[in-house]
C-alpha positions in Angstrom: 95.4 115.1 70.9 96.3 118.3 69.2 93.5 120.2 66.7 92.1 124.6 69.7 94.0 123.3 67.8 94.8 122.1 71.6 93.4 119.1 69.9 93.7 118.3 66.2 90.0 118.8 65.5 89.3 122.1 67.4 90.2 124.5 64.6 88.7 122.0 62.2 85.4 121.9 64.2 85.2 125.7 64.5 85.8 126.1 60.8 83.4 123.4 59.8 80.5 124.7 61.9 81.0 128.5 61.4 78.8 128.9 58.4 81.4 129.5 55.8 81.1 128.5 52.1 82.6 125.0 52.6 82.7 122.3 55.2 85.7 120.1 55.7 84.4 116.6 56.5 87.6 114.6 56.7 91.4 115.3 56.9 94.6 113.3 56.6 97.7 115.4 57.7 101.4 115.1 58.3 103.6 117.8 59.8 107.3 117.9 60.7 109.5 120.4 62.5 113.1 119.6 61.9 116.3 120.3 63.9 114.9 121.1 67.3 117.0 121.2 70.5 116.3 121.4 74.2 117.8 124.7 75.4 120.8 124.4 77.8 121.3 120.8 76.7 124.0 119.0 74.9 121.5 116.6 73.2 121.6 116.3 69.4 119.0 117.9 67.2 115.8 116.0 66.8 112.6 116.2 64.7 109.0 116.7 65.9 106.5 114.9 63.7 102.7 114.6 63.7 100.4 112.2 61.7 96.7 113.0 62.0 93.4 111.7 60.7 90.0 113.2 61.6 86.4 113.3 60.4 83.3 115.1 61.5 80.0 114.6 59.8 76.8 116.7 60.4 73.7 114.4 60.1 70.6 116.4 59.3 67.6 115.8 61.6 65.4 118.6 60.3 65.8 122.2 59.0 67.0 123.5 62.4 68.9 120.5 63.9 72.0 118.5 63.1 73.6 115.6 65.0 77.4 115.7 64.8 79.5 112.6 64.9 83.2 112.2 64.3 86.5 110.8 65.4 90.1 112.0 65.4 93.5 110.3 65.8 96.9 111.9 66.3 100.3 110.4 66.6 103.2 112.6 67.9 106.8 111.5 67.6 109.0 113.6 69.9 112.7 112.9 70.1 112.0 109.2 69.4 109.1 108.8 71.8 105.7 108.1 70.4 102.5 109.7 71.9 99.0 109.0 70.6 95.5 110.4 71.2 92.0 109.3 70.1 89.0 111.6 70.4 85.3 110.8 70.0 83.3 113.8 68.8 79.5 113.7 69.5 77.3 116.8 69.5 74.4 118.8 68.3 74.0 122.0 66.2 70.8 124.0 66.4 69.8 126.9 64.2 67.6 129.1 66.4 66.7 131.5 63.6 68.3 133.1 60.5 70.9 134.9 62.7 71.6 132.7 65.7 73.2 129.2 65.7 74.7 127.1 68.5 76.9 124.1 68.5 77.7 121.7 71.4 80.3 118.9 71.3 81.4 116.3 73.8 85.0 115.3 73.3 86.1 112.3 75.4 89.6 111.0 74.5 92.6 108.9 75.4 95.9 110.7 75.3 99.1 109.0 76.3 102.6 107.7 75.5 102.2 104.6 73.3 101.8 101.4 75.3 99.2 99.8 77.5 96.0 101.8 77.9 95.3 102.8 81.5 92.8 104.8 83.5 95.2 107.7 83.7 95.1 108.1 79.9 91.5 109.3 79.7 90.4 112.9 79.5 86.9 114.4 79.0 86.2 117.8 77.4 83.6 119.8 75.6 83.1 122.7 73.2 80.4 125.3 72.9 80.2 127.7 70.0 77.5 130.3 69.5 77.4 132.4 66.3 75.4 135.4 65.3 75.1 136.7 61.7 75.2 140.5 61.7 74.9 140.7 57.9 75.3 138.3 55.0 79.1 139.0 55.0 79.8 139.3 58.8 79.3 136.9 61.7 80.3 137.0 65.4 81.4 133.8 67.2 81.9 133.1 70.9 82.0 130.1 73.3 84.4 128.0 75.3 86.4 124.9 75.3 87.0 122.9 78.6 88.9 119.8 79.2 90.2 117.7 82.2 93.9 117.8 81.2 96.7 116.0 83.0 98.0 119.4 84.3 94.6 120.3 85.7 91.3 121.8 84.4 91.7 123.7 81.1 89.2 126.5 80.3 89.6 128.4 77.1 87.1 131.3 76.4 86.5 131.7 72.6 85.8 134.8 70.7 85.9 135.5 67.0 84.3 136.6 63.8 84.1 135.7 60.1 84.2 138.5 57.6 83.7 138.0 53.8 85.6 141.2 53.0 85.1 140.7 49.2 84.2 137.9 46.9 87.7 136.6 47.0 89.0 137.6 50.5 87.8 136.1 53.8 89.0 136.5 57.4 87.9 133.9 59.9 89.1 134.2 63.5 88.2 131.8 66.3 90.6 133.1 69.0 92.7 131.9 70.7 92.4 128.7 68.8 93.1 129.9 65.3 92.7 132.5 62.6 92.8 132.4 58.8 93.1 135.0 56.1 92.1 133.3 52.8 92.4 134.7 49.3 90.7 132.8 46.5 93.0 133.1 43.5 90.9 131.0 41.2 88.7 127.9 41.3 91.7 125.6 41.8 93.9 127.7 44.2 93.4 129.4 47.5 96.3 131.0 49.5 96.8 132.9 52.7 98.0 132.9 56.3 96.8 130.7 59.1 97.5 130.9 62.9 96.9 128.0 65.2 97.2 128.0 69.0 96.7 124.8 71.1 97.4 123.4 74.5 97.0 119.7 75.4 98.6 116.9 77.4 99.6 113.3 77.3 99.9 110.7 80.1 103.5 109.4 80.3 103.3 106.8 83.2 105.0 108.6 86.1 104.9 112.0 84.4 102.9 113.9 81.8 103.8 115.8 78.7 102.3 119.3 78.4 102.3 120.8 74.9 101.8 124.5 74.2 101.8 125.2 70.5 101.5 128.4 68.6 102.3 128.5 64.9 102.0 130.9 62.0 102.0 129.4 58.4 101.6 130.5 54.9 99.4 128.1 53.1 98.0 127.0 49.7 94.9 125.0 49.1 95.1 123.2 45.7 91.9 121.7 44.5 92.8 118.4 42.9 89.1 117.8 42.3 86.0 119.7 43.3 86.0 118.0 46.7 89.6 116.8 47.2 92.0 119.5 48.4 95.8 119.3 48.9 96.7 121.6 51.8 100.4 122.8 52.0 101.8 124.9 54.7 105.2 126.3 55.8 105.8 128.4 58.8 107.4 129.0 62.2 106.4 128.4 65.9 105.7 131.2 68.3 106.3 130.6 72.1 106.1 126.8 71.5 107.1 124.4 74.3 106.9 120.8 75.2 107.4 120.1 79.0 107.4 117.1 81.2 106.1 117.3 84.8 105.4 114.9 87.6 101.8 113.6 87.8 101.2 115.2 91.2 102.5 118.6 90.0 99.4 120.4 88.8 98.0 123.9 88.3 94.7 125.2 89.9 93.3 126.1 86.5 94.7 126.8 83.1 93.2 129.4 80.7 95.5 128.3 77.8 98.0 131.1 77.8 98.3 131.4 81.5 97.7 129.4 84.7 96.5 130.1 88.2 98.4 128.3 91.0 101.3 127.2 88.8 104.2 126.3 91.1 105.4 123.3 89.1 109.0 122.3 88.5 110.0 121.3 84.9 111.6 117.9 84.5 113.1 119.0 81.1 114.5 122.2 79.6 112.6 124.5 77.3 112.3 123.7 73.6 113.8 125.8 70.9 111.5 127.5 68.4 111.6 126.2 64.8 110.2 125.9 61.3 107.5 123.4 60.4 106.2 122.0 57.2 102.7 120.5 56.7 100.9 118.5 54.0 97.4 117.3 54.1 94.5 116.0 52.1 91.0 117.4 52.8 87.6 116.1 51.8 85.8 119.4 51.4 82.2 120.1 50.4 81.5 123.4 48.8 78.1 124.8 49.9 77.9 127.7 47.4 78.1 125.5 44.3 
């Protein structure tokens, strides 16, 4: 799958649970990156396309506790090959006091090239986020994402903050998964810049596909209704790559941006960088209205 943003829902989860003025309960998204090539190859240009659907709902138990339940699906089309992932999201959020809040999520998933489902398609991960409100306008966030990926164990330390710099300007960073600078132009239109960084993998029978994605987009959120938002993005990749490796070719541990014990041999060449365009529909609940 692709949300910390290594999976489709990661940035979504961190945003939804970070205490900001709205919660995104469900998303439908489509993204395309046209005219890509494998470097040092004579192959023709090809598109990379994603179609995603996700939902995460907090169910209130009492004033301090919420049960979290959700599901996410992602379909990747890469040079004509189709890869799919399905992730179950089950967790708990606890408000310790007015300042401290913690969130725990279990994220079992299947992630593979489309075809018969096998035991090698399953991965198991989890996410922990702890936040501390320093003031009504500033909040620290820290935690970790872990997953048993096809390339080996993935561990991503998370650190960030959310700052309401003014009534119309907000900066929300959950690094290295994502960061957003959001400007509220009026009740119907928000705009800004968003960064998303993700690492994830798919089973491909005798090999696996490792995806490392880093993108920067300019975006606009158009409120069609009070709760239905049209999200539009245009941007460019940064150090993006899609690589195939043999199943037995693993790393000791990956921290997202670097690996320990990486002596693998690529089965394919590196991918070119490129533009991408994104459109999505979001069911958003505003908490301050």
